[in-house]
N, C-alpha and C positions, 0 to 999 in steps of 0.2 A: 554762479554770479550772485545768487541770493544768499549763499552760505556766509560770505563775509559780512553782509548786512545783518543776517540773523545772529551770527556770533557776537558782533558788536552790540546789538541791542540786548542780547542775553547777558553780556558782560555788564552793561549799564544797569539793567534791571536787577541783577543779583545783589547790587548794593543798596537797593531801595526797599525798605521794610514794608511800606503800605502797598497792598495789592492794587488799590484804586489809583495811587500815584504811578505805579509801574505801568499800567495800561495807558494812562494819560501821557506819560513821558514817551512811551513807545510810539504812539500816534504823532506826537509832536516832532520827534526825531526823524521818523519816516518822512514827514512833510519836508523837513529841512534837507534830508538826503536827496529826496526827489528834486527839489529846487536846485540844489547844487549840481546834481547830475545833469539836469537839463542845461544849465549854464555851461558846464564843462563840455558837453557834447557839441555845443555851438562852435567851440574852438577847433573842431575837427577830430576829436578823439572818438574811439568806438564806445559802444554802450558799456562794454565790460570794463574798459579803462576808466570811463567816467564814473562808473559805480564804485570802483576801488578807490579812486581819488576822492570822491565825495565822502565815502566812509572814513577815509584817512583824515580828511579835513575836520571831522567832528571832534577829534582829539582822543585822549586816553579814556577808555570806557569806565575804568575803575574810579578815576577822578571825577568824571562826569556823573557817575552813579552816586557817589558820596555827596556831591554838590546838590544834585536833584533831591536826594534823600533829606537834606537839610531844608531845602526850599519847600518841598511838598509834604513834609511830615505832618500827619493829622494833628490838629490843634484843638484843645479844649478852651472854650471861652470861660475861664475861671471866674471872671467878674459876673457874668450872667448866671453861671451855675451857683455861685455863692449867694447872689441876690435872691435866687429862686429858693434856696434852702432857708434863708433868713425869713422870706415872705411866708413860706408854709409853717414856719415856727410860730409866727404871729397868729396863724389861724387856729392855734390850740387855745389861745387866751379865752375866747368866749365859752369854750367847753367847760371851763372850771366853774363858771357861774350859771350854766344852763343844765338842768337835770329834770326834765319834764316827765312826770309819771314813772320815774324810775328807769327811763330809757338810757341805754349805755351810750350816750352822746359822744363821750371822749374816745371810747374804743372804736366807734364807727368812724369818727374823724381821723383817727390814727391810721385805720385801714385805707381810708380814702386818700390820705396823704401818701402812703406807701405806693398805692396804685398809680397815683398821679406822677410821682417821681420815677417809678418804673417806666411809665409810658414816655415821659420826657427824656430820660437818659437812654432808653431803648431806641427812641427815634434819632437821638444824636449818633448812634452807631450805624444807623441805616443811611446808605448813600442816597440822598434826596434826588440825584439826577436820574435814577432808575425809574422814577414815577412819571417822567415827562411824556411817555408814550400813552399813558392811561387817562388822558383828559376826559373822554366820554364815559369811561368807567366810573370815575369819581362823580361827575355830574349826574350820571344815571343812578348811582346809589343814593345821592342826595334827594333826587326826585322821587325815587321809590320809597324812601323813609317817609316823606311828606304825604305821598298817596296812601301809604299803609295806614298812617295816623288818621287821615280824613275818611277813608272808606271803611276801615275795620278797627275803629278805636275800642279798646277794652274798657276804659274808664275815663273820667274827666277830672283834671286837677286844676282848680281855679278857672273852670270853663274851657280849658285847653285839653285836647285829646291826648291820651297816652296809651302805650302798649307795654305789657310786661314780657320780658324775655328772661326767664329764670328770676333771679332776685332784682334784675335791673328794670327800671322804668324808662322806656324809650319815649322821649318827647321831641318836639320839632327842633330844639336846639341841636340835636345830634346829627341833623342834616347839614348844619353849618360847616363843620370841618371838611366834609366831602366837597361841598360847593366851593369852599375856599381854595382847596387844591385844584379843582377843575378850572376855576377862573384864573388862578395863577399861571397855569399852563396855557390857557387861551390867550391871555394878555402878554405872554412872553413870546408868542409866535409873531412873526412878521406877516403883514398882509391879511390879518383875520378880518372876516366880513362883519362890519358894525351892525348891519341889519339882523344878522343871525344872533349876535350878542344881545341886541335889544329884545328880540323875541325870547331868548333864554332868560333874560333878567325878568321881564314882565311875567313870564309863565311861572318861574319859581317864586317871585314875590307874591303872586296871586295865591299859590299853594300855601305859603306862609300865612297869608291873611286868612285862608280857609281853615288853617289850624288854630286860629284865634290866639296868635301870639304876636302882638303889635311890637313888643320890645325887640324880638328877634328880627322882625321885618326892618326895624330901624337900624340895628347893628349891621345886618346883611346889606342894606342899601348903601350905607356909608362905606362899608368895605369895598363893594363893587365900584362906587364912585371914585374913591381914592386910588384904587388899583388902576382904574381907567386912565386917570391923570398921570399915573406913573408909567404907563405903557408907551410904546413908541408910535402911537397914533399921531397923526398930524394935529397941530394946535387948532386949526380951524374946525376940524371934526370934533375935538374935545370941547371946544367952546360951544359948538352947535348942539352937541348932545347934552351938555350941562344946562344950556338955556332951555332946551325942550324938557329936561327932567324937572327943573324948578317950576316951569309953567304947569306941568302935569301935577306936581306936588301941591302947588298953590290952588289949583282947581279942585283937587281931591280934598284938600283941607277945608276949603269953603263949603263943598258939598257935605263933608263929614260934620262940620259944625252946624250947618243948617238942618241936617237930618237927625241930629242927636235928640234923645229924649230930654225932658226937663232935668232929671236927676244927673244925666251925663253933662249937661251944660253947667249945672251947679258945681260939678267936680272940676271942670275946666276953670270956672271963675274963682273957685277956691284957692287955686294956685296964685292968682293975682291979688286976692284979698282974703287971706285965711281967716282973719278976725270976723269978717261978716258971715262966714259959713262955719263958725266954730263948732256948731253942733252936728255938722255933716262932713263935707269934703275937706274943710279947712282944719279939722281936728288934728290930723297927723302932722301937718306943717307946724302947728302951734306946739304940739307934743314934742316934736324933735327939737324945736327951738329951745323949749324949756329944758329938755334933756342935756343939750350942749351947754346951756348956761349954768346948770347945776354941777357939771362935771368937775370944774376947777382944774388946776394943774396936775393934781395928783389923784383925782378920781374919787369915787364913792364905793371902793371895793368892799364887798360884803353886805352892802345895803341892798335889800330886796326891792327892786324897782322894775315893774313890768314894762318892757319895750317890745311892742308888736314886731314880729319877724326879726328879733334881736340877734338871731344866729344866722339869718339868711340875707335878705335884701337890706336890712337896717343894721348889719353887723358893725359897721364903722361907728355908728352912734353908740351901740352897746359897748364896744371897746373903749371909746372915749369916755363914756359915763363911768365905767367900772375902774378904769386904769388911768384916767386923766388925759388932759390935753397934750402933755408931754409925750405920752405913748401914742396918742392919735397922730401927732405931728411926725413922730419917728416912723410910724407905719406909712403915712402919706409919702414921706421922703423915700422910703424903701421901694414902694410901688412906683414912684416917679423915677427913681434911679433904674429900676428894672425896665421901664418903658424907654428911658433915655438910652440905656445900653443897647437895646434892640435897634434904635435909630442910628447909633454910632456904627453898629455892625454893617449897616447898608453900605456905608462908604468904604468898608474893607473888602467887600465882596466883588469879584470881577464878572461872575456869571450873570447874565440878564435874568435867567430863570430864578437863581438864588436871590437876586435883589427883589424880584416880584413876590416871592414867597415871604421874605422878611417884611416887605411893605404891607402885605395882607395880615401878617401876624401882628405887627405893630398897631394896625388899625383895629383889629378885633380886640386886642388887649386894652388899648387906650380908650376906646369908646366905652367899654364896660367900666373901667377904672374911673375915668373923669366924670362920666354921667352919674355913676353911683354916688360918689362923693358930692358932686354938685347938687343932686336932688335932695340929699340929706341936709345940706346946708341952706336949702330953700332957693337955690339959684336956678333950678330946673324942676319941671313937673315930676311928681312921684310916678314911678312906673316899676315894672318887675325886672330890673336889671341888677344882677348881683355884683359883689365886689370880687374880682379875680383871686382865686385861691383861698380867700378868707371866708367868704360865705359858705355855709354848710350845704353839702349836696355833691353827689358823685358826678353827675353829668356835666355841670359847669366846671368842676375841677378837671375832669378829663379833657374838655374842650381847651382849657387854657394850658394844660400840660402838653397837648398836641401843638399848640401855638409856640410855646417856648421850646419844645423839643425840635421842631422844625428849624428854628433859628439856630440852635446848637448844632444841628446837622449841617446846615449851610456854612456856618463859621468853620466847622471842622475841616471843610473842603473848600475854603475860601479862595485858594490859589488854583483850583481845578475848574476848567471851563468846558461846557458842552455836555450833551446827553451821553449816557453810557449805553453802548449797543449790546 
């Protein structure tokens, strides 16, 4: 009895090139055959007769296989891939003007770019559905990284603990991709316990605070908040959680401001009135404003002008000054297009888990991108948030490569739904 079904399924699968699509189609056809078989048996036919008729009703296996091959053929999001390549090309511009103490900045940046592209396109080939069962593994790895940095730091960079693993410097930002994957799985499940999610978030946010990295706490908090609103949780619960979160944030902000030292308060006030604190916290706001005003449309290429962190956090200001507002605007449009393309992909994906992964990716990318540009233009307070793919540094590049790679992986399988067993 099962031979006819097996022969039919093998005939369909033989015309499907993608192994992932073959498994998906087999499960889908099995469900259709079982439904048809049950319906036919109600008319009085035996199980064997119903099985044969149900398989026959499915049609020609060769034609079905070719149709399914066209529908479920793995797809590359060439728009997103192209925008990624254009973006990383822009990241080379500051390297032509930065050469501190003879350090091979350009070569290091090229190596970083190739590693980032390898990670992004490598993840594209990975079936994202296979990670759905590893929620606690990812969350656990994120927590372990933070505990490792807090309990056994090797050195401190700008006050934040770090650990060296060979040539790599592990910082708290490396916990972010693991937690992002864990939260994506959690919010994709139906009926998850909100109190457990609240404890998880409070605990991990506290560990980020212990690692002295407020910018990562900010990015992480917005990511979880946006993904929570994108989940299938009831609207009343979302509203209640949001109100509670804003209340806690307001209380914490008030306590933080009242407990800060005088120099910290001056740094906060410098954002509101840079001219008044021109000799202290307001200096960088004024310096950045002057840098942008001197850039002109075509820049000051070749002119030696020192811009603090001009290859890392302030790289957008460095590019605009050296190559002009035209180049700066083009870079902004490219990054905005990259973000917009990820948003568009959400509507093309059928799988709830895939949608949640992209929502988290978009949030991680857009918070970094929009905040970095906003703070350099004086719209937001200055903090240690880098510009995705453009700022110098291996760890931030790998983080954003993972983000874009996951989106490429989901798009490649956008017509497939469900966890891979």
